NUVO-709635 format. One record per residue (C-alpha): x, y, z. Coordinates in Angstrom, 2 decimals, m for minus. Each point is the difference from the previous one (the first is absolute). Last residue first. Layout:
<<X, Y, Z>>,
...
END
This chain:
<<10.97, m33.60, m26.13>>,
<<0.53, m3.74, 0.46>>,
<<m1.41, m0.41, 3.50>>,
<<1.65, m2.00, 2.81>>,
<<3.37, 1.73, m0.29>>,
<<2.92, m1.52, 1.95>>,
<<0.41, 1.62, 3.38>>,
<<1.21, 3.23, 1.52>>,
<<m0.66, 1.22, 3.52>>,
<<2.49, 2.13, 1.92>>,
<<m0.13, 0.29, 3.77>>,
<<m2.04, 0.66, 3.11>>,
<<m1.09, m1.82, 3.15>>,
<<m2.11, 0.51, 3.13>>,
<<m0.08, 3.79, m0.17>>,
<<m1.69, 1.22, 3.18>>,
<<m3.37, m0.06, 1.73>>,
<<0.96, m1.72, 2.06>>,
<<0.29, m2.76, 2.58>>,
<<m2.64, m1.46, 2.33>>,
<<1.12, m2.19, 2.92>>,
<<m1.49, m3.29, 1.20>>,
<<0.96, m1.74, 3.25>>,
<<3.32, m0.58, 1.78>>,
<<m0.92, m3.64, 0.67>>,
<<m0.55, m0.60, m3.71>>,
<<1.66, 2.80, m1.98>>,
<<m3.07, 0.81, m2.11>>,
<<0.98, 2.38, m2.78>>,
<<m2.63, 2.30, m1.48>>,
<<0.59, 1.68, m3.34>>,
<<0.03, 3.38, m1.71>>,
<<0.67, 1.33, m3.46>>,
<<1.92, 1.67, m2.75>>,
<<1.20, m2.28, m2.81>>,
<<2.20, 1.81, m2.49>>,
<<0.66, m0.47, m3.68>>,
<<2.35, 1.48, m2.57>>,
<<m0.65, m0.79, m3.64>>,
<<1.85, m1.80, m2.79>>,
<<m1.75, m0.60, m3.30>>,
<<m0.98, m3.55, m0.93>>,
<<m3.20, 0.94, m1.83>>,
<<m2.16, m1.38, 2.83>>,
<<1.95, 2.16, 2.50>>,
<<m0.59, 3.17, m1.99>>,
<<m3.64, m1.00, m0.52>>,
<<m0.47, m0.30, 3.79>>,
<<1.07, 3.60, 0.50>>,
<<m2.14, 1.26, m2.90>>,
<<m3.10, m1.84, 1.29>>,
<<0.10, 1.70, 3.42>>,
<<m2.06, 3.12, m0.81>>,
<<m2.37, m1.69, m2.45>>,
<<m0.62, m2.56, 2.72>>,
<<1.43, m3.45, 0.59>>,
<<m1.21, m1.85, 3.08>>,
<<2.70, m1.94, 1.84>>,
<<0.19, m3.77, 0.30>>,
<<2.73, m1.34, 2.29>>,
<<1.46, m3.49, 0.24>>,
<<2.44, m0.23, 2.90>>,
<<2.89, m2.36, 0.55>>,
<<1.59, 0.09, 3.45>>,
<<3.63, m0.57, 0.89>>,
<<1.06, m0.33, 3.62>>,
<<2.88, 1.52, 1.94>>,
<<1.95, m0.65, 3.16>>,
<<0.98, 1.49, 3.33>>,
<<m2.97, m1.79, 1.61>>,
<<m2.05, m1.83, m2.63>>,
<<m2.49, 1.80, m2.25>>,
<<m3.64, m0.99, m0.49>>,
<<m1.78, 1.73, m2.88>>,
<<m3.57, 1.18, m0.44>>,
<<m1.15, 0.73, m3.52>>,
<<0.35, 3.40, m1.68>>,
<<m2.47, 2.80, m0.51>>,
<<0.39, 2.35, m2.95>>,
<<m1.02, 3.56, m0.83>>,
<<0.37, 1.57, m3.42>>,
<<1.83, 2.05, m2.61>>,
<<1.46, 2.87, 2.02>>,
<<2.24, 2.09, m2.25>>,
<<3.70, 0.67, 0.74>>,
<<1.37, m2.16, m2.81>>,
<<m2.18, m2.89, 1.19>>,
<<m1.45, 0.15, 3.54>>,
<<m1.65, m3.07, 1.50>>,
<<m1.85, 0.72, 3.24>>,
<<0.42, m2.64, 2.65>>,
<<m1.86, m2.01, 2.60>>,
<<1.51, m2.79, 2.07>>,
<<m2.70, m0.76, 2.55>>,
<<2.00, m2.94, 1.30>>,
<<3.53, m0.92, 1.00>>,
<<0.66, m2.86, 2.41>>,
<<3.23, 0.36, 1.92>>,
<<2.79, m2.13, 1.42>>,
<<1.95, 1.39, 2.98>>,
<<3.64, 1.20, 0.05>>,
<<m0.78, 2.88, m2.36>>,
<<1.57, 0.88, m3.36>>,
<<m2.99, m1.45, m1.93>>,
<<0.35, 0.11, m3.77>>,
<<m2.97, m0.23, m2.37>>,
<<0.79, m0.89, m3.58>>,
<<m2.75, 0.70, m2.52>>,
<<m0.61, m1.64, m3.36>>,
<<m2.58, 1.88, m2.01>>,
<<m2.26, m1.17, m2.80>>,
<<m2.07, 2.77, m1.52>>,
<<m3.36, 0.05, m1.77>>,
<<m0.98, 3.36, m1.48>>,
<<m3.73, 0.41, m0.34>>,
<<m2.67, 1.45, m2.32>>,
<<m3.57, m0.84, 1.04>>,
<<m1.78, m2.29, m2.43>>,
<<0.91, m1.30, m3.45>>,
<<m1.51, 2.81, m2.10>>,
<<3.12, 2.12, m0.08>>,
<<0.03, 3.72, 0.79>>,
<<2.48, m0.14, 2.85>>,
<<2.93, m2.37, m0.56>>,
<<0.59, m3.63, 0.90>>,
<<3.46, m0.86, 1.20>>,
<<1.30, m3.41, 1.02>>,
<<3.14, m1.45, 1.60>>,
<<1.74, 3.17, 1.20>>,
<<3.02, m1.26, 1.89>>,
<<1.63, 1.05, 3.26>>,
<<3.05, m1.61, 1.54>>,
<<1.85, m0.09, 3.31>>,
<<m2.09, 2.80, 1.52>>,
<<1.41, 0.73, 3.45>>,
<<m1.95, 0.24, 3.23>>,
<<1.88, 0.86, 3.19>>,
<<m0.83, m0.81, 3.62>>,
<<0.23, 3.02, 2.33>>,
<<2.08, m0.64, 3.11>>,
<<m1.52, m0.89, 3.34>>,
<<1.45, 0.50, 3.49>>,
<<1.42, 3.48, m0.43>>,
<<2.38, 0.62, 2.89>>,
<<m1.60, 1.32, 3.17>>,
<<0.23, 3.70, 0.77>>,
<<1.22, 0.62, 3.54>>,
<<m2.77, 0.40, 2.56>>,
<<0.51, m3.54, 1.38>>,
<<3.68, 0.81, 0.53>>,
<<m1.05, 2.99, 2.09>>,
<<m2.12, m2.21, 2.26>>,
<<2.80, m2.52, 0.38>>,
<<2.42, 2.76, 1.00>>,
<<m2.55, 1.44, 2.47>>,
<<m0.49, m3.45, 1.56>>,
<<3.75, m0.51, 0.31>>,
<<0.35, 3.40, 1.67>>,
<<m2.83, m0.87, 2.40>>,
<<1.77, m3.27, 0.95>>,
<<3.50, 1.51, 0.19>>,
<<m0.95, 2.71, 2.49>>,
<<m1.12, m2.51, 2.64>>,
<<3.27, m1.90, m0.32>>,
END
């Protein structure tokens, strides 16, 4: 009997050294829709040139605890060229569920990025990518930072908003 107690303690100690399964899985962000609503170009007299976008995001939480996402920051890339930085609102996501979030984003338009936005405004198809980071607060498990990585990517084509 004396040998069984130390053996049991050694077995428990070795089990504690074994790698634990991953507790938290990375939430995903998917762009459901993206639409350019307004475009003002450099060189005009109406103030700083901007591209106004309306995005609908879907955040999916594969974890067994609800989460609150914040500090969602992303770089928008169109056809391989960075066109601007965006911050998105906070979103609460249920355990093993998803939540949709609408985001209005205004990005500055420069001579370098104007061509990319013009393609979209003319109704031409482009590829887009959102690269970024976010913080997810898992309640009793605490906050965790994710990224940087590609949050979402896809094809973007909409009806033209300018006639030329």
